[in-house]
C-alpha positions as CSV (number, residue, x, y, z in Angstrom):
1,X,205.4,-26.0,81.5
2,X,207.1,-26.1,78.0
3,X,206.9,-22.9,76.0
4,X,204.4,-24.3,73.6
5,X,201.9,-21.5,74.3
6,X,202.4,-17.8,74.1
7,X,201.5,-15.9,77.3
8,X,198.3,-14.8,75.6
9,X,197.4,-18.3,74.5
10,X,198.2,-19.6,78.0
11,X,195.9,-17.1,79.7
12,X,193.1,-17.7,77.1
13,X,193.4,-21.5,77.8
14,X,193.4,-20.9,81.6
15,X,190.2,-18.8,81.3
16,X,188.6,-21.4,79.0
17,X,189.3,-24.2,81.5
18,X,187.9,-22.1,84.4
19,X,184.8,-21.1,82.4
20,X,184.1,-24.7,81.3
21,X,184.9,-26.0,84.8
22,X,182.3,-23.6,86.2
23,X,179.7,-24.7,83.7
24,X,180.3,-28.3,84.7
25,X,180.1,-27.4,88.4
26,X,176.7,-25.8,87.7
27,X,175.3,-28.7,85.7
28,X,177.0,-31.8,87.3
29,X,178.3,-30.8,90.7
30,X,181.9,-30.9,92.0
31,X,182.3,-34.6,92.4
32,X,181.3,-35.4,88.9
33,X,183.8,-33.1,87.3
34,X,186.5,-35.3,85.6
35,X,189.8,-33.6,84.8
36,X,190.4,-36.0,81.9
37,X,187.0,-35.1,80.3
38,X,187.6,-31.4,80.9
39,X,191.0,-31.5,79.3
40,X,189.7,-33.4,76.3
41,X,186.9,-30.9,76.0
42,X,189.5,-28.1,75.9
43,X,191.7,-30.0,73.5
44,X,194.7,-30.4,75.8
45,X,196.3,-33.4,77.6
46,X,195.5,-34.1,81.2
47,X,199.1,-33.3,82.1
48,X,198.7,-29.9,80.6
49,X,195.8,-29.2,82.9
50,X,198.0,-29.9,85.9
51,X,200.6,-27.4,84.5
52,X,197.9,-24.7,85.1
53,X,196.3,-26.0,88.3
54,X,198.1,-28.3,90.9
55,X,194.9,-30.0,92.0
56,X,191.2,-30.1,91.5
57,X,190.7,-28.2,94.7
58,X,193.1,-25.5,93.6
59,X,191.3,-25.4,90.3
60,X,188.0,-24.7,92.0
61,X,189.7,-22.0,94.1
62,X,190.9,-20.3,91.0
63,X,187.4,-20.5,89.5
64,X,186.1,-18.8,92.6
65,X,188.6,-16.0,92.3
66,X,187.9,-15.6,88.6
67,X,184.2,-15.4,89.2
68,X,184.6,-12.9,92.0
69,X,186.7,-10.7,89.7
70,X,184.2,-11.1,86.9
71,X,181.5,-9.9,89.3
72,X,183.6,-6.8,90.2
73,X,184.2,-6.1,86.5
74,X,180.5,-6.5,85.8
75,X,179.8,-3.8,88.3
76,X,181.6,-1.2,86.2
77,X,179.4,-1.9,83.2
78,X,176.4,-0.6,85.2
79,X,178.0,2.7,86.2
80,X,177.5,6.0,84.4
81,X,180.3,7.7,82.4
82,X,181.6,9.3,85.6
83,X,181.7,5.9,87.5
84,X,178.6,6.5,89.5
85,X,175.7,4.1,90.0
86,X,172.1,5.2,89.6
87,X,169.4,3.4,91.5
88,X,168.5,1.7,88.2
89,X,172.2,0.7,87.6
90,X,172.4,-0.8,91.2
91,X,169.1,-2.6,90.6
92,X,170.4,-4.0,87.2
93,X,173.7,-5.1,88.7
94,X,172.1,-6.8,91.7
95,X,169.7,-8.6,89.3
96,X,172.7,-9.7,87.2
97,X,174.3,-11.1,90.4
98,X,171.2,-13.0,91.3
99,X,170.5,-14.2,87.7
100,X,174.1,-15.0,86.8
101,X,174.9,-16.4,90.3
102,X,178.7,-16.3,90.1
103,X,179.0,-17.7,93.6
104,X,180.9,-21.1,93.4
105,X,179.5,-22.0,96.8
106,X,175.9,-22.1,95.4
107,X,176.8,-25.2,93.5
108,X,178.5,-27.2,96.3
109,X,177.0,-29.5,98.8
110,X,177.1,-28.4,102.5
111,X,179.9,-30.9,103.2
112,X,181.9,-29.6,100.1
113,X,181.4,-26.0,101.3
114,X,182.8,-26.8,104.7
115,X,185.7,-28.8,103.2
116,X,186.8,-25.9,100.9
117,X,186.4,-23.3,103.7
118,X,188.9,-25.4,105.7
119,X,191.1,-26.1,102.6
120,X,191.4,-22.7,101.0
121,X,193.4,-19.7,102.3
122,X,191.6,-18.1,105.3
123,X,191.5,-14.8,103.4
124,X,188.6,-16.1,101.4
125,X,186.3,-16.5,104.3
126,X,183.9,-13.5,104.6
127,X,184.3,-11.3,107.6
128,X,182.1,-8.4,108.9
129,X,184.9,-6.0,107.9
130,X,184.7,-7.2,104.3
131,X,180.9,-6.9,104.4
132,X,181.1,-3.3,105.7
133,X,183.8,-2.4,103.1
134,X,181.6,-3.8,100.3
135,X,178.6,-1.8,101.4
136,X,180.7,1.4,101.9
137,X,182.1,0.9,98.4
138,X,178.6,0.5,96.9
139,X,177.3,3.6,98.8
140,X,180.4,5.6,97.6
141,X,179.6,4.7,94.0
142,X,175.9,5.7,94.3
143,X,174.9,8.9,92.6
144,X,172.4,9.7,95.5
145,X,173.1,7.5,98.5
146,X,170.7,7.7,101.4
147,X,172.1,9.8,104.3
148,X,170.6,7.1,106.6
149,X,171.6,4.2,104.4
150,X,170.8,0.9,106.0
151,X,174.0,-0.9,105.0
152,X,173.7,-3.8,107.4
153,X,170.1,-4.5,106.2
154,X,171.2,-4.3,102.5
155,X,174.1,-6.6,103.3
156,X,171.9,-9.2,105.0
157,X,169.3,-9.0,102.2
158,X,172.1,-9.7,99.6
159,X,173.3,-12.6,101.7
160,X,169.7,-13.9,102.0
161,X,169.5,-13.8,98.2
162,X,172.8,-15.6,97.8
163,X,171.7,-18.2,100.4
164,X,168.4,-18.7,98.6
165,X,170.2,-19.4,95.4
166,X,172.0,-22.3,97.1
167,X,168.7,-24.1,97.8
168,X,166.3,-23.0,95.0
169,X,164.1,-26.1,95.5
170,X,162.8,-24.7,98.8
171,X,161.0,-21.9,96.9
172,X,157.9,-21.7,94.7
173,X,159.3,-21.5,91.2
174,X,156.3,-19.6,89.7
175,X,157.0,-16.6,92.0
176,X,160.8,-16.8,92.0
177,X,161.5,-14.0,89.6
178,X,159.1,-11.6,91.3
179,X,160.5,-12.5,94.6
180,X,164.0,-11.6,93.4
181,X,162.7,-8.4,92.0
182,X,161.1,-7.5,95.4
183,X,164.3,-8.4,97.2
184,X,166.4,-6.4,94.8
185,X,164.2,-3.4,95.1
186,X,164.4,-3.6,98.9
187,X,168.2,-3.6,98.8
188,X,168.2,-0.6,96.5
189,X,165.8,1.2,98.8
190,X,168.1,0.6,101.8
191,X,171.0,2.3,100.0
192,X,169.7,5.1,97.7
193,X,167.1,7.8,97.7
194,X,166.6,7.6,94.0
195,X,163.5,6.0,92.5
196,X,163.9,3.4,89.9
197,X,162.3,4.5,86.6
198,X,161.8,2.0,83.9
């Protein structure tokens, strides 16, 4: 790529493309994302887009990595000054995850999901070891983790919430928010002894 951008400008443009691409994925779906229109929307030429991302598939992969990192960064904003999570902080973070839904797969059709799982590096695919590591990390961050923390149940409840977000039309919309609250409270109860005080 010609040196027409500084490193900072290049990174800012890369992030802008990914954030706009994720917005389009949410509102239009993967197949309807047009690189020409995305490039025009970000005031660059189509060829400049391909200097950042070699293909539309690789672009979506980079969006997935970016959103995953954004979710990790968001977790830190819910911790106390000493890096610990209170029950309320955990609740607020989980609600952010459910409300924000940074999971790229929630916006793909089942056939697209399968395609990308086969197309992308195998390290992306979730494994039990990753699930246990995530739950252990959350428990380690908690100010008062349960001695008998039900990590597997909490993990499954989180996955149930993520799965539900991929098919929201199956649920009664008027009870959706309350349902997410109950699910989130149950996850918190599986991991910490603290009560949530509002």
